[in-house]
N, CA, C and O of each residue as an XYZ file, in Angstrom:
316
protein
N      98.275    -69.678     13.404
C      97.822    -68.987     14.389
C      98.910    -69.276     15.762
O      99.295    -70.437     15.892
N      99.363    -68.312     16.698
C     100.235    -68.596     17.658
C      99.050    -68.780     18.959
O      98.842    -69.868     19.495
N      98.454    -67.712     19.274
C      97.511    -67.892     20.476
C      96.361    -67.083     20.122
O      96.426    -66.016     19.512
N      95.338    -67.630     20.525
C      94.112    -66.963     19.984
C      93.814    -65.891     21.105
O      93.226    -64.858     20.787
N      94.164    -66.090     22.272
C      93.991    -65.092     23.523
C      95.014    -64.008     23.070
O      95.080    -63.121     23.922
N      95.737    -63.817     22.128
C      96.747    -62.618     21.928
C      96.234    -61.961     20.759
O      96.863    -61.066     20.195
N      95.015    -62.412     20.344
C      94.407    -61.571     19.098
C      93.735    -60.350     19.597
O      93.233    -60.366     20.721
N      93.677    -59.167     18.765
C      93.153    -58.052     19.031
C      91.437    -58.215     19.266
O      90.626    -58.806     18.554
N      91.286    -57.675     20.174
C      89.544    -57.632     20.593
C      88.654    -57.159     19.714
O      87.641    -57.706     19.279
N      89.112    -56.079     19.480
C      88.372    -55.386     18.191
C      88.288    -56.299     16.924
O      87.176    -56.641     16.522
N      89.328    -56.671     16.335
C      89.403    -57.720     15.475
C      88.335    -58.780     15.512
O      87.453    -58.956     14.672
N      88.559    -59.475     16.647
C      87.543    -60.487     16.987
C      85.999    -60.276     16.913
O      85.192    -60.961     16.286
N      85.739    -59.067     17.769
C      84.430    -58.319     17.438
C      83.948    -58.120     16.131
O      82.828    -58.462     15.751
N      84.781    -57.580     15.467
C      84.634    -57.544     13.864
C      84.492    -58.579     13.181
O      83.560    -58.564     12.377
N      85.396    -59.878     13.266
C      84.830    -61.177     12.624
C      83.442    -61.595     13.060
O      82.685    -62.137     12.254
N      83.066    -61.346     14.385
C      81.708    -62.065     14.899
C      80.742    -61.309     14.148
O      79.840    -61.850     13.508
N      80.931    -59.961     14.220
C      79.813    -59.228     13.741
C      79.412    -59.646     12.015
O      78.242    -59.698     11.638
N      80.423    -59.880     11.227
C      80.234    -60.216     10.018
C      80.310    -61.843      9.602
O      80.397    -62.288      8.458
N      80.256    -62.536     10.749
C      80.382    -64.045     10.626
C      78.871    -64.457     10.005
O      77.800    -63.858     10.094
N      79.227    -65.749      9.327
C      78.035    -66.462      8.788
C      77.628    -67.396      9.818
O      78.280    -68.440      9.834
N      76.885    -67.300     10.518
C      76.519    -68.405     11.275
C      75.872    -69.670     10.867
O      74.893    -69.524     10.135
N      76.124    -70.596     11.106
C      75.697    -71.974     10.486
C      74.749    -72.451     11.574
O      75.011    -72.100     12.724
N      73.614    -73.254     11.339
C      72.762    -73.898     12.284
C      72.725    -75.195     11.613
O      72.732    -75.292     10.385
N      72.675    -76.461     12.625
C      72.470    -77.537     12.068
C      71.046    -77.900     11.510
O      70.072    -77.426     12.095
N      70.859    -78.719     10.404
C      70.000    -79.036      9.855
C      68.646    -79.918     10.863
O      67.451    -80.045     10.592
N      69.343    -80.352     11.922
C      68.386    -80.959     12.841
C      67.720    -80.147     13.894
O      66.937    -80.637     14.708
N      68.084    -78.774     13.851
C      67.518    -77.519     14.717
C      66.044    -77.457     14.308
O      65.570    -77.857     13.245
N      65.443    -76.925     15.263
C      64.009    -76.863     15.088
C      63.534    -75.271     14.813
O      63.019    -74.528     15.649
N      63.814    -74.985     13.560
C      63.672    -73.819     13.100
C      64.886    -72.568     13.698
O      64.680    -71.370     13.892
N      66.002    -73.251     13.861
C      67.074    -72.376     13.949
C      66.960    -71.858     15.693
O      67.564    -70.860     16.086
N      66.425    -72.388     16.262
C      66.353    -72.103     17.776
C      66.617    -73.437     18.513
O      66.340    -74.505     17.968
N      67.226    -73.367     19.918
C      67.571    -74.218     20.778
C      68.635    -75.300     20.337
O      68.505    -76.524     20.357
N      69.736    -74.532     19.928
C      71.037    -75.396     19.159
C      72.030    -74.556     19.382
O      71.918    -73.453     19.918
N      73.294    -75.190     18.868
C      74.297    -74.558     18.925
C      74.592    -73.938     17.432
O      73.975    -74.430     16.487
N      75.442    -72.960     17.219
C      75.605    -72.205     15.867
C      77.142    -72.009     15.882
O      77.737    -71.624     16.888
N      77.734    -72.291     14.734
C      78.992    -72.468     14.273
C      79.357    -71.228     13.012
O      78.673    -71.006     12.013
N      80.454    -70.632     13.362
C      81.094    -69.666     12.485
C      82.443    -70.005     12.278
O      83.186    -70.306     13.212
N      82.830    -69.968     11.000
C      84.494    -70.106     10.635
C      84.958    -68.827     10.704
O      84.197    -67.980     10.237
N      85.801    -68.518     11.073
C      86.497    -67.022     11.032
C      87.468    -66.973     10.234
O      87.680    -67.989      9.571
N      88.286    -65.878     10.062
C      89.623    -65.917      9.649
C      90.671    -66.284     10.604
O      90.388    -66.311     11.802
N      91.904    -66.582     10.181
C      92.974    -66.882     11.110
C      92.803    -68.095     11.683
O      93.412    -68.220     12.745
N      92.004    -69.282     11.231
C      91.757    -70.472     11.770
C      91.068    -70.517     12.918
O      91.233    -71.448     13.706
N      90.220    -69.525     13.148
C      89.246    -69.539     14.307
C      87.848    -70.229     14.020
O      87.377    -70.325     12.886
N      87.295    -70.654     15.060
C      86.060    -71.282     14.975
C      85.349    -70.519     16.064
O      86.000    -70.413     17.104
N      84.057    -69.919     16.048
C      83.458    -69.541     17.219
C      81.905    -70.568     17.090
O      81.278    -70.987     16.117
N      81.718    -70.682     18.487
C      80.286    -71.305     18.898
C      79.666    -70.541     19.600
O      80.261    -69.795     20.377
N      78.047    -70.553     19.466
C      77.166    -69.818     20.230
C      75.816    -70.584     20.458
O      75.461    -71.514     19.734
N      75.179    -70.170     21.396
C      74.051    -70.803     21.662
C      72.807    -69.567     20.987
O      72.695    -68.378     21.287
N      71.901    -70.486     19.888
C      71.038    -70.001     19.380
C      69.919    -69.087     20.136
O      69.320    -68.127     19.651
N      69.823    -69.493     21.123
C      68.703    -68.736     22.168
C      69.187    -67.419     22.628
O      68.482    -66.460     22.943
N      70.614    -67.498     22.629
C      71.316    -66.326     23.345
C      72.632    -65.797     22.566
O      73.752    -65.663     23.059
N      72.195    -65.496     21.085
C      73.202    -65.122     20.195
C      73.872    -63.784     20.677
O      74.919    -63.419     20.142
N      73.188    -62.922     21.848
C      74.103    -61.776     22.158
C      75.167    -61.955     23.219
O      75.991    -61.134     23.622
N      74.944    -63.358     23.624
C      76.236    -63.533     24.785
C      77.424    -63.956     23.691
O      77.345    -64.196     22.486
N      78.685    -63.947     24.711
C      79.760    -64.078     23.949
C      79.910    -65.534     23.260
O      79.443    -66.556     23.763
N      80.548    -65.496     22.173
C      80.921    -66.693     21.575
C      82.011    -67.423     22.169
O      82.912    -66.822     22.754
N      81.991    -68.694     22.058
C      83.107    -69.453     22.273
C      84.199    -69.590     21.259
O      83.814    -70.016     20.170
N      85.546    -69.309     21.376
C      86.352    -69.341     20.351
C      87.241    -70.587     20.543
O      87.707    -70.874     21.646
N      87.471    -71.350     19.380
C      88.547    -72.176     19.257
C      89.325    -72.313     18.220
O      88.874    -71.700     17.252
N      90.312    -72.863     18.013
C      91.391    -73.099     17.163
C      90.607    -74.139     16.491
O      89.600    -74.726     16.888
N      91.450    -74.284     15.089
C      90.766    -75.269     14.249
C      91.170    -76.493     14.731
O      90.399    -77.394     14.402
N      92.195    -76.870     15.457
C      92.525    -78.305     16.052
C      91.582    -78.183     17.209
O      90.981    -79.240     17.397
N      91.260    -77.217     18.052
C      90.539    -77.528     19.331
C      89.064    -78.099     18.814
O      88.462    -79.008     19.385
N      88.550    -77.337     17.521
C      87.157    -77.581     17.012
C      87.090    -79.066     16.550
O      86.143    -79.830     16.737
N      88.308    -79.349     15.889
C      88.202    -80.640     15.175
C      88.391    -81.840     16.601
O      87.878    -82.956     16.531
N      89.088    -81.444     17.668
C      89.068    -82.226     18.722
C      87.474    -82.259     19.487
O      87.061    -83.363     19.842
N      86.918    -81.472     19.640
C      85.563    -81.259     20.276
C      84.515    -81.947     19.459
O      83.777    -82.800     19.953
N      84.446    -81.543     18.102
C      83.532    -82.492     17.119
C      83.977    -84.200     17.281
O      83.143    -85.095     17.419
N      85.207    -84.375     17.240
C      85.627    -85.672     17.054
C      85.199    -86.132     18.314
O      84.483    -87.130     18.235
N      85.439    -85.668     19.581
C      84.899    -86.263     20.843
C      83.254    -86.540     20.983
O      82.712    -87.331     21.754
N      82.644    -85.681     20.039
C      81.265    -86.049     20.104
C      80.865    -87.124     19.345
O      80.056    -87.969     19.729
N      81.540    -87.109     18.033
C      81.400    -88.264     17.168
C      81.660    -89.606     17.774
O      81.090    -90.661     17.494
N      82.504    -89.425     18.547
C      82.953    -90.749     19.228
C      82.416    -90.980     20.496
O      82.889    -91.849     21.229
N      81.297    -90.152     20.881
C      80.717    -90.521     22.011
C      81.344    -90.339     23.649
O      81.011    -90.896     24.695
N      82.226    -89.470     23.399
C      83.443    -89.292     24.511
C      82.691    -88.010     25.377
O      83.161    -87.728     26.480
N      81.585    -87.287     24.882
C      81.260    -86.249     25.521
C      79.623    -86.708     26.225
O      78.851    -85.892     26.728
N      79.442    -87.754     26.137
C      78.001    -87.911     26.699
C      78.284    -87.841     28.265
O      79.324    -88.041     28.892
N      76.750    -87.418     28.767
C      76.704    -87.549     30.246
C      76.621    -88.849     30.598
O      76.041    -89.716     29.945
N      77.287    -89.027     31.791
C      77.395    -90.447     32.518
C      76.063    -90.909     32.969
O      75.948    -91.987     33.551
């Protein structure tokens, strides 16, 4: 993928509408957590399970790997 910002908005909406959202097994009943969906063309969507109607955040595979890697290494902890 060249640039996720150049993708057709209707295509993105279609992908999100048919996405299989995954929830962490550590979640309390699927609420109060982050959900992830792996879309076509190397995109990953993240959303808040409490507010699934709000826009999802879109990442490329590389951005998502950097994000989750930063979490695993403790780089994103509040000071």
